[in-house]
Structures are given as structure tokens and as C-alpha cells.
N, C-alpha and C positions, 0 to 999 in steps of 0.2 A: 503494500499499500504506500506508494511513494507519491501519488500525487498531490496528497493535502488536501482532497475534496472534502468538505464538511462531513458529508454522508460516509465517508470511508475511514474518518479520523477514529471513531470508537466503534468496535463490533458490539453492537447492543445486544446480541443474543448471547454472547460470552458474557457481557457484563450482567445481564439479568441471571444467567446462570450461576455465575459466582455468589449470587445472594440467593440461589433455591428459589427465585421468583418472588421473594419478599421485597416489596419496593423501600419499606423503611429501613431493612437491612442494606439494601443497595446503596442508599443514601448516605448510610452511615460509612459504607466502605469508601465511598467516592469521597467523603468528607476525609477519612484517614489517608487516602491516596494523595490527595491535594495537600494536607497539611506536610505528610512524611516527605514528599517529593520536592515540596517547596524547600524544606529543611535540608535535604540531600544534595540537590542540584548544586548550590555554591561550594559545597565539599568537592564535587566532580570538576567544576571549574578551577578551583584553586590546585587540586591534584594535576590538572592538565597543564596549568600555567607553570608550575615547578616542575612539571616532566616527571612525577613521581608514579612510574608505571603500575607499580603493583597496587597502589591505591586508586588509580583510574580504573583499574581492571574489576577490584573489589567494589567499588561505588557503583559503577555503570552496570555491573552484574546485578545489583540490588535494585536499581531502578528498572532494569529490564524486566526483572521477574515481578515487581511491582505493576508495570504497566502492562505485560502480558496477562496477569491474572484478572484485571479488570476489562480486558478487551482493546486496550489501547495498543494495536498491533503496530502502526506506524512507528510510534514512540519506542516500542519494544524492540523493533527492528533497527532503530537507530541507535539506541543504547547498546545493543549487540554489537553492533559495528564498533562504536567507541570502545567498548569491553576489547574486542579484540585487537584493535590498534594497540590500546594500552598494554595489554598482555605480550604483544609482539615487540613492544617498544618502538613502534613506528610513529616517529614525531612529524613526518613530513605530512601525513593525511590526518592527523590529530585534530588540528584546530578546524579545519572544515567539517569534519564528522561531528565535532561537538555543536558547532553552529546548527548543523542539520538536526542534530537530537535536540537542541534547545528548540528549534522552531516547531518540530514534531510534538514535543512534550507540551508545547504552549498551547498547540491547536487541540491537543487532546483536554487540557485542563479547561479551555473555553468551552468545548462541547460538554464536559462534565459538569462545569458549572451551571450550565443552561439547564440540567436535568433538575435542579433543585427549585428553579424559578417557577 
């Protein structure tokens, strides 16, 4: 899902399944995701700036898993790429991959925030 099209940002079937069809639980999971990823993303940026490859891989791995579990497939794929580059120590493509991950994550957050409205 690389297009960033609003309809493709969050897989709603996956999101609903993550909460067993319980809308209240789904909204709680969304709230937790938004708070958790908002707290962790700056750590990823800092690790990338300092070229701390192990930490890049570890933080990106967590963001990837959190995103995938809620159906944020585009963000999960982007964080997976950052994780791979971090683990490989590939500094040449890291900044671009991090920018793409941030953009995908922001699109997912916007769509998730819209669910509670």
C-alpha cells in the first residue's frame, strides 16, 4: 500500500478484528496506538540522527508491530523498511526511508483520529 490513498491507509477489517468487533475496545486500542507511537517516533528520529543502528532496528520493529496489529499496513511496511536499513547499517537510504515512514504514520494517525469523531 504505497499510494497513501486515504481509503488504503488503514485496513478497517484488520482494525475491527483486532478488537473482536467491539467498537469501544477498538477506540481504546486506537487511543493507545496514537499515544504509544507518538511517544516512540521521536526516539526513532533521534536514533537515526545519531546512526545508532541497533536502536533504529529495535524502535522501528516496535512501531512496525503496533502498526500492523491495527491494520496500518502502509505504516507497518514503511517501518519494516526502516528496521531493515537500521539492522543493515545502511545510512545511505535511511533518511529517505524515515521520511516515508513518518508520512505513512501521519496518514494512519489522521485516519485513526477520524474514527473517534
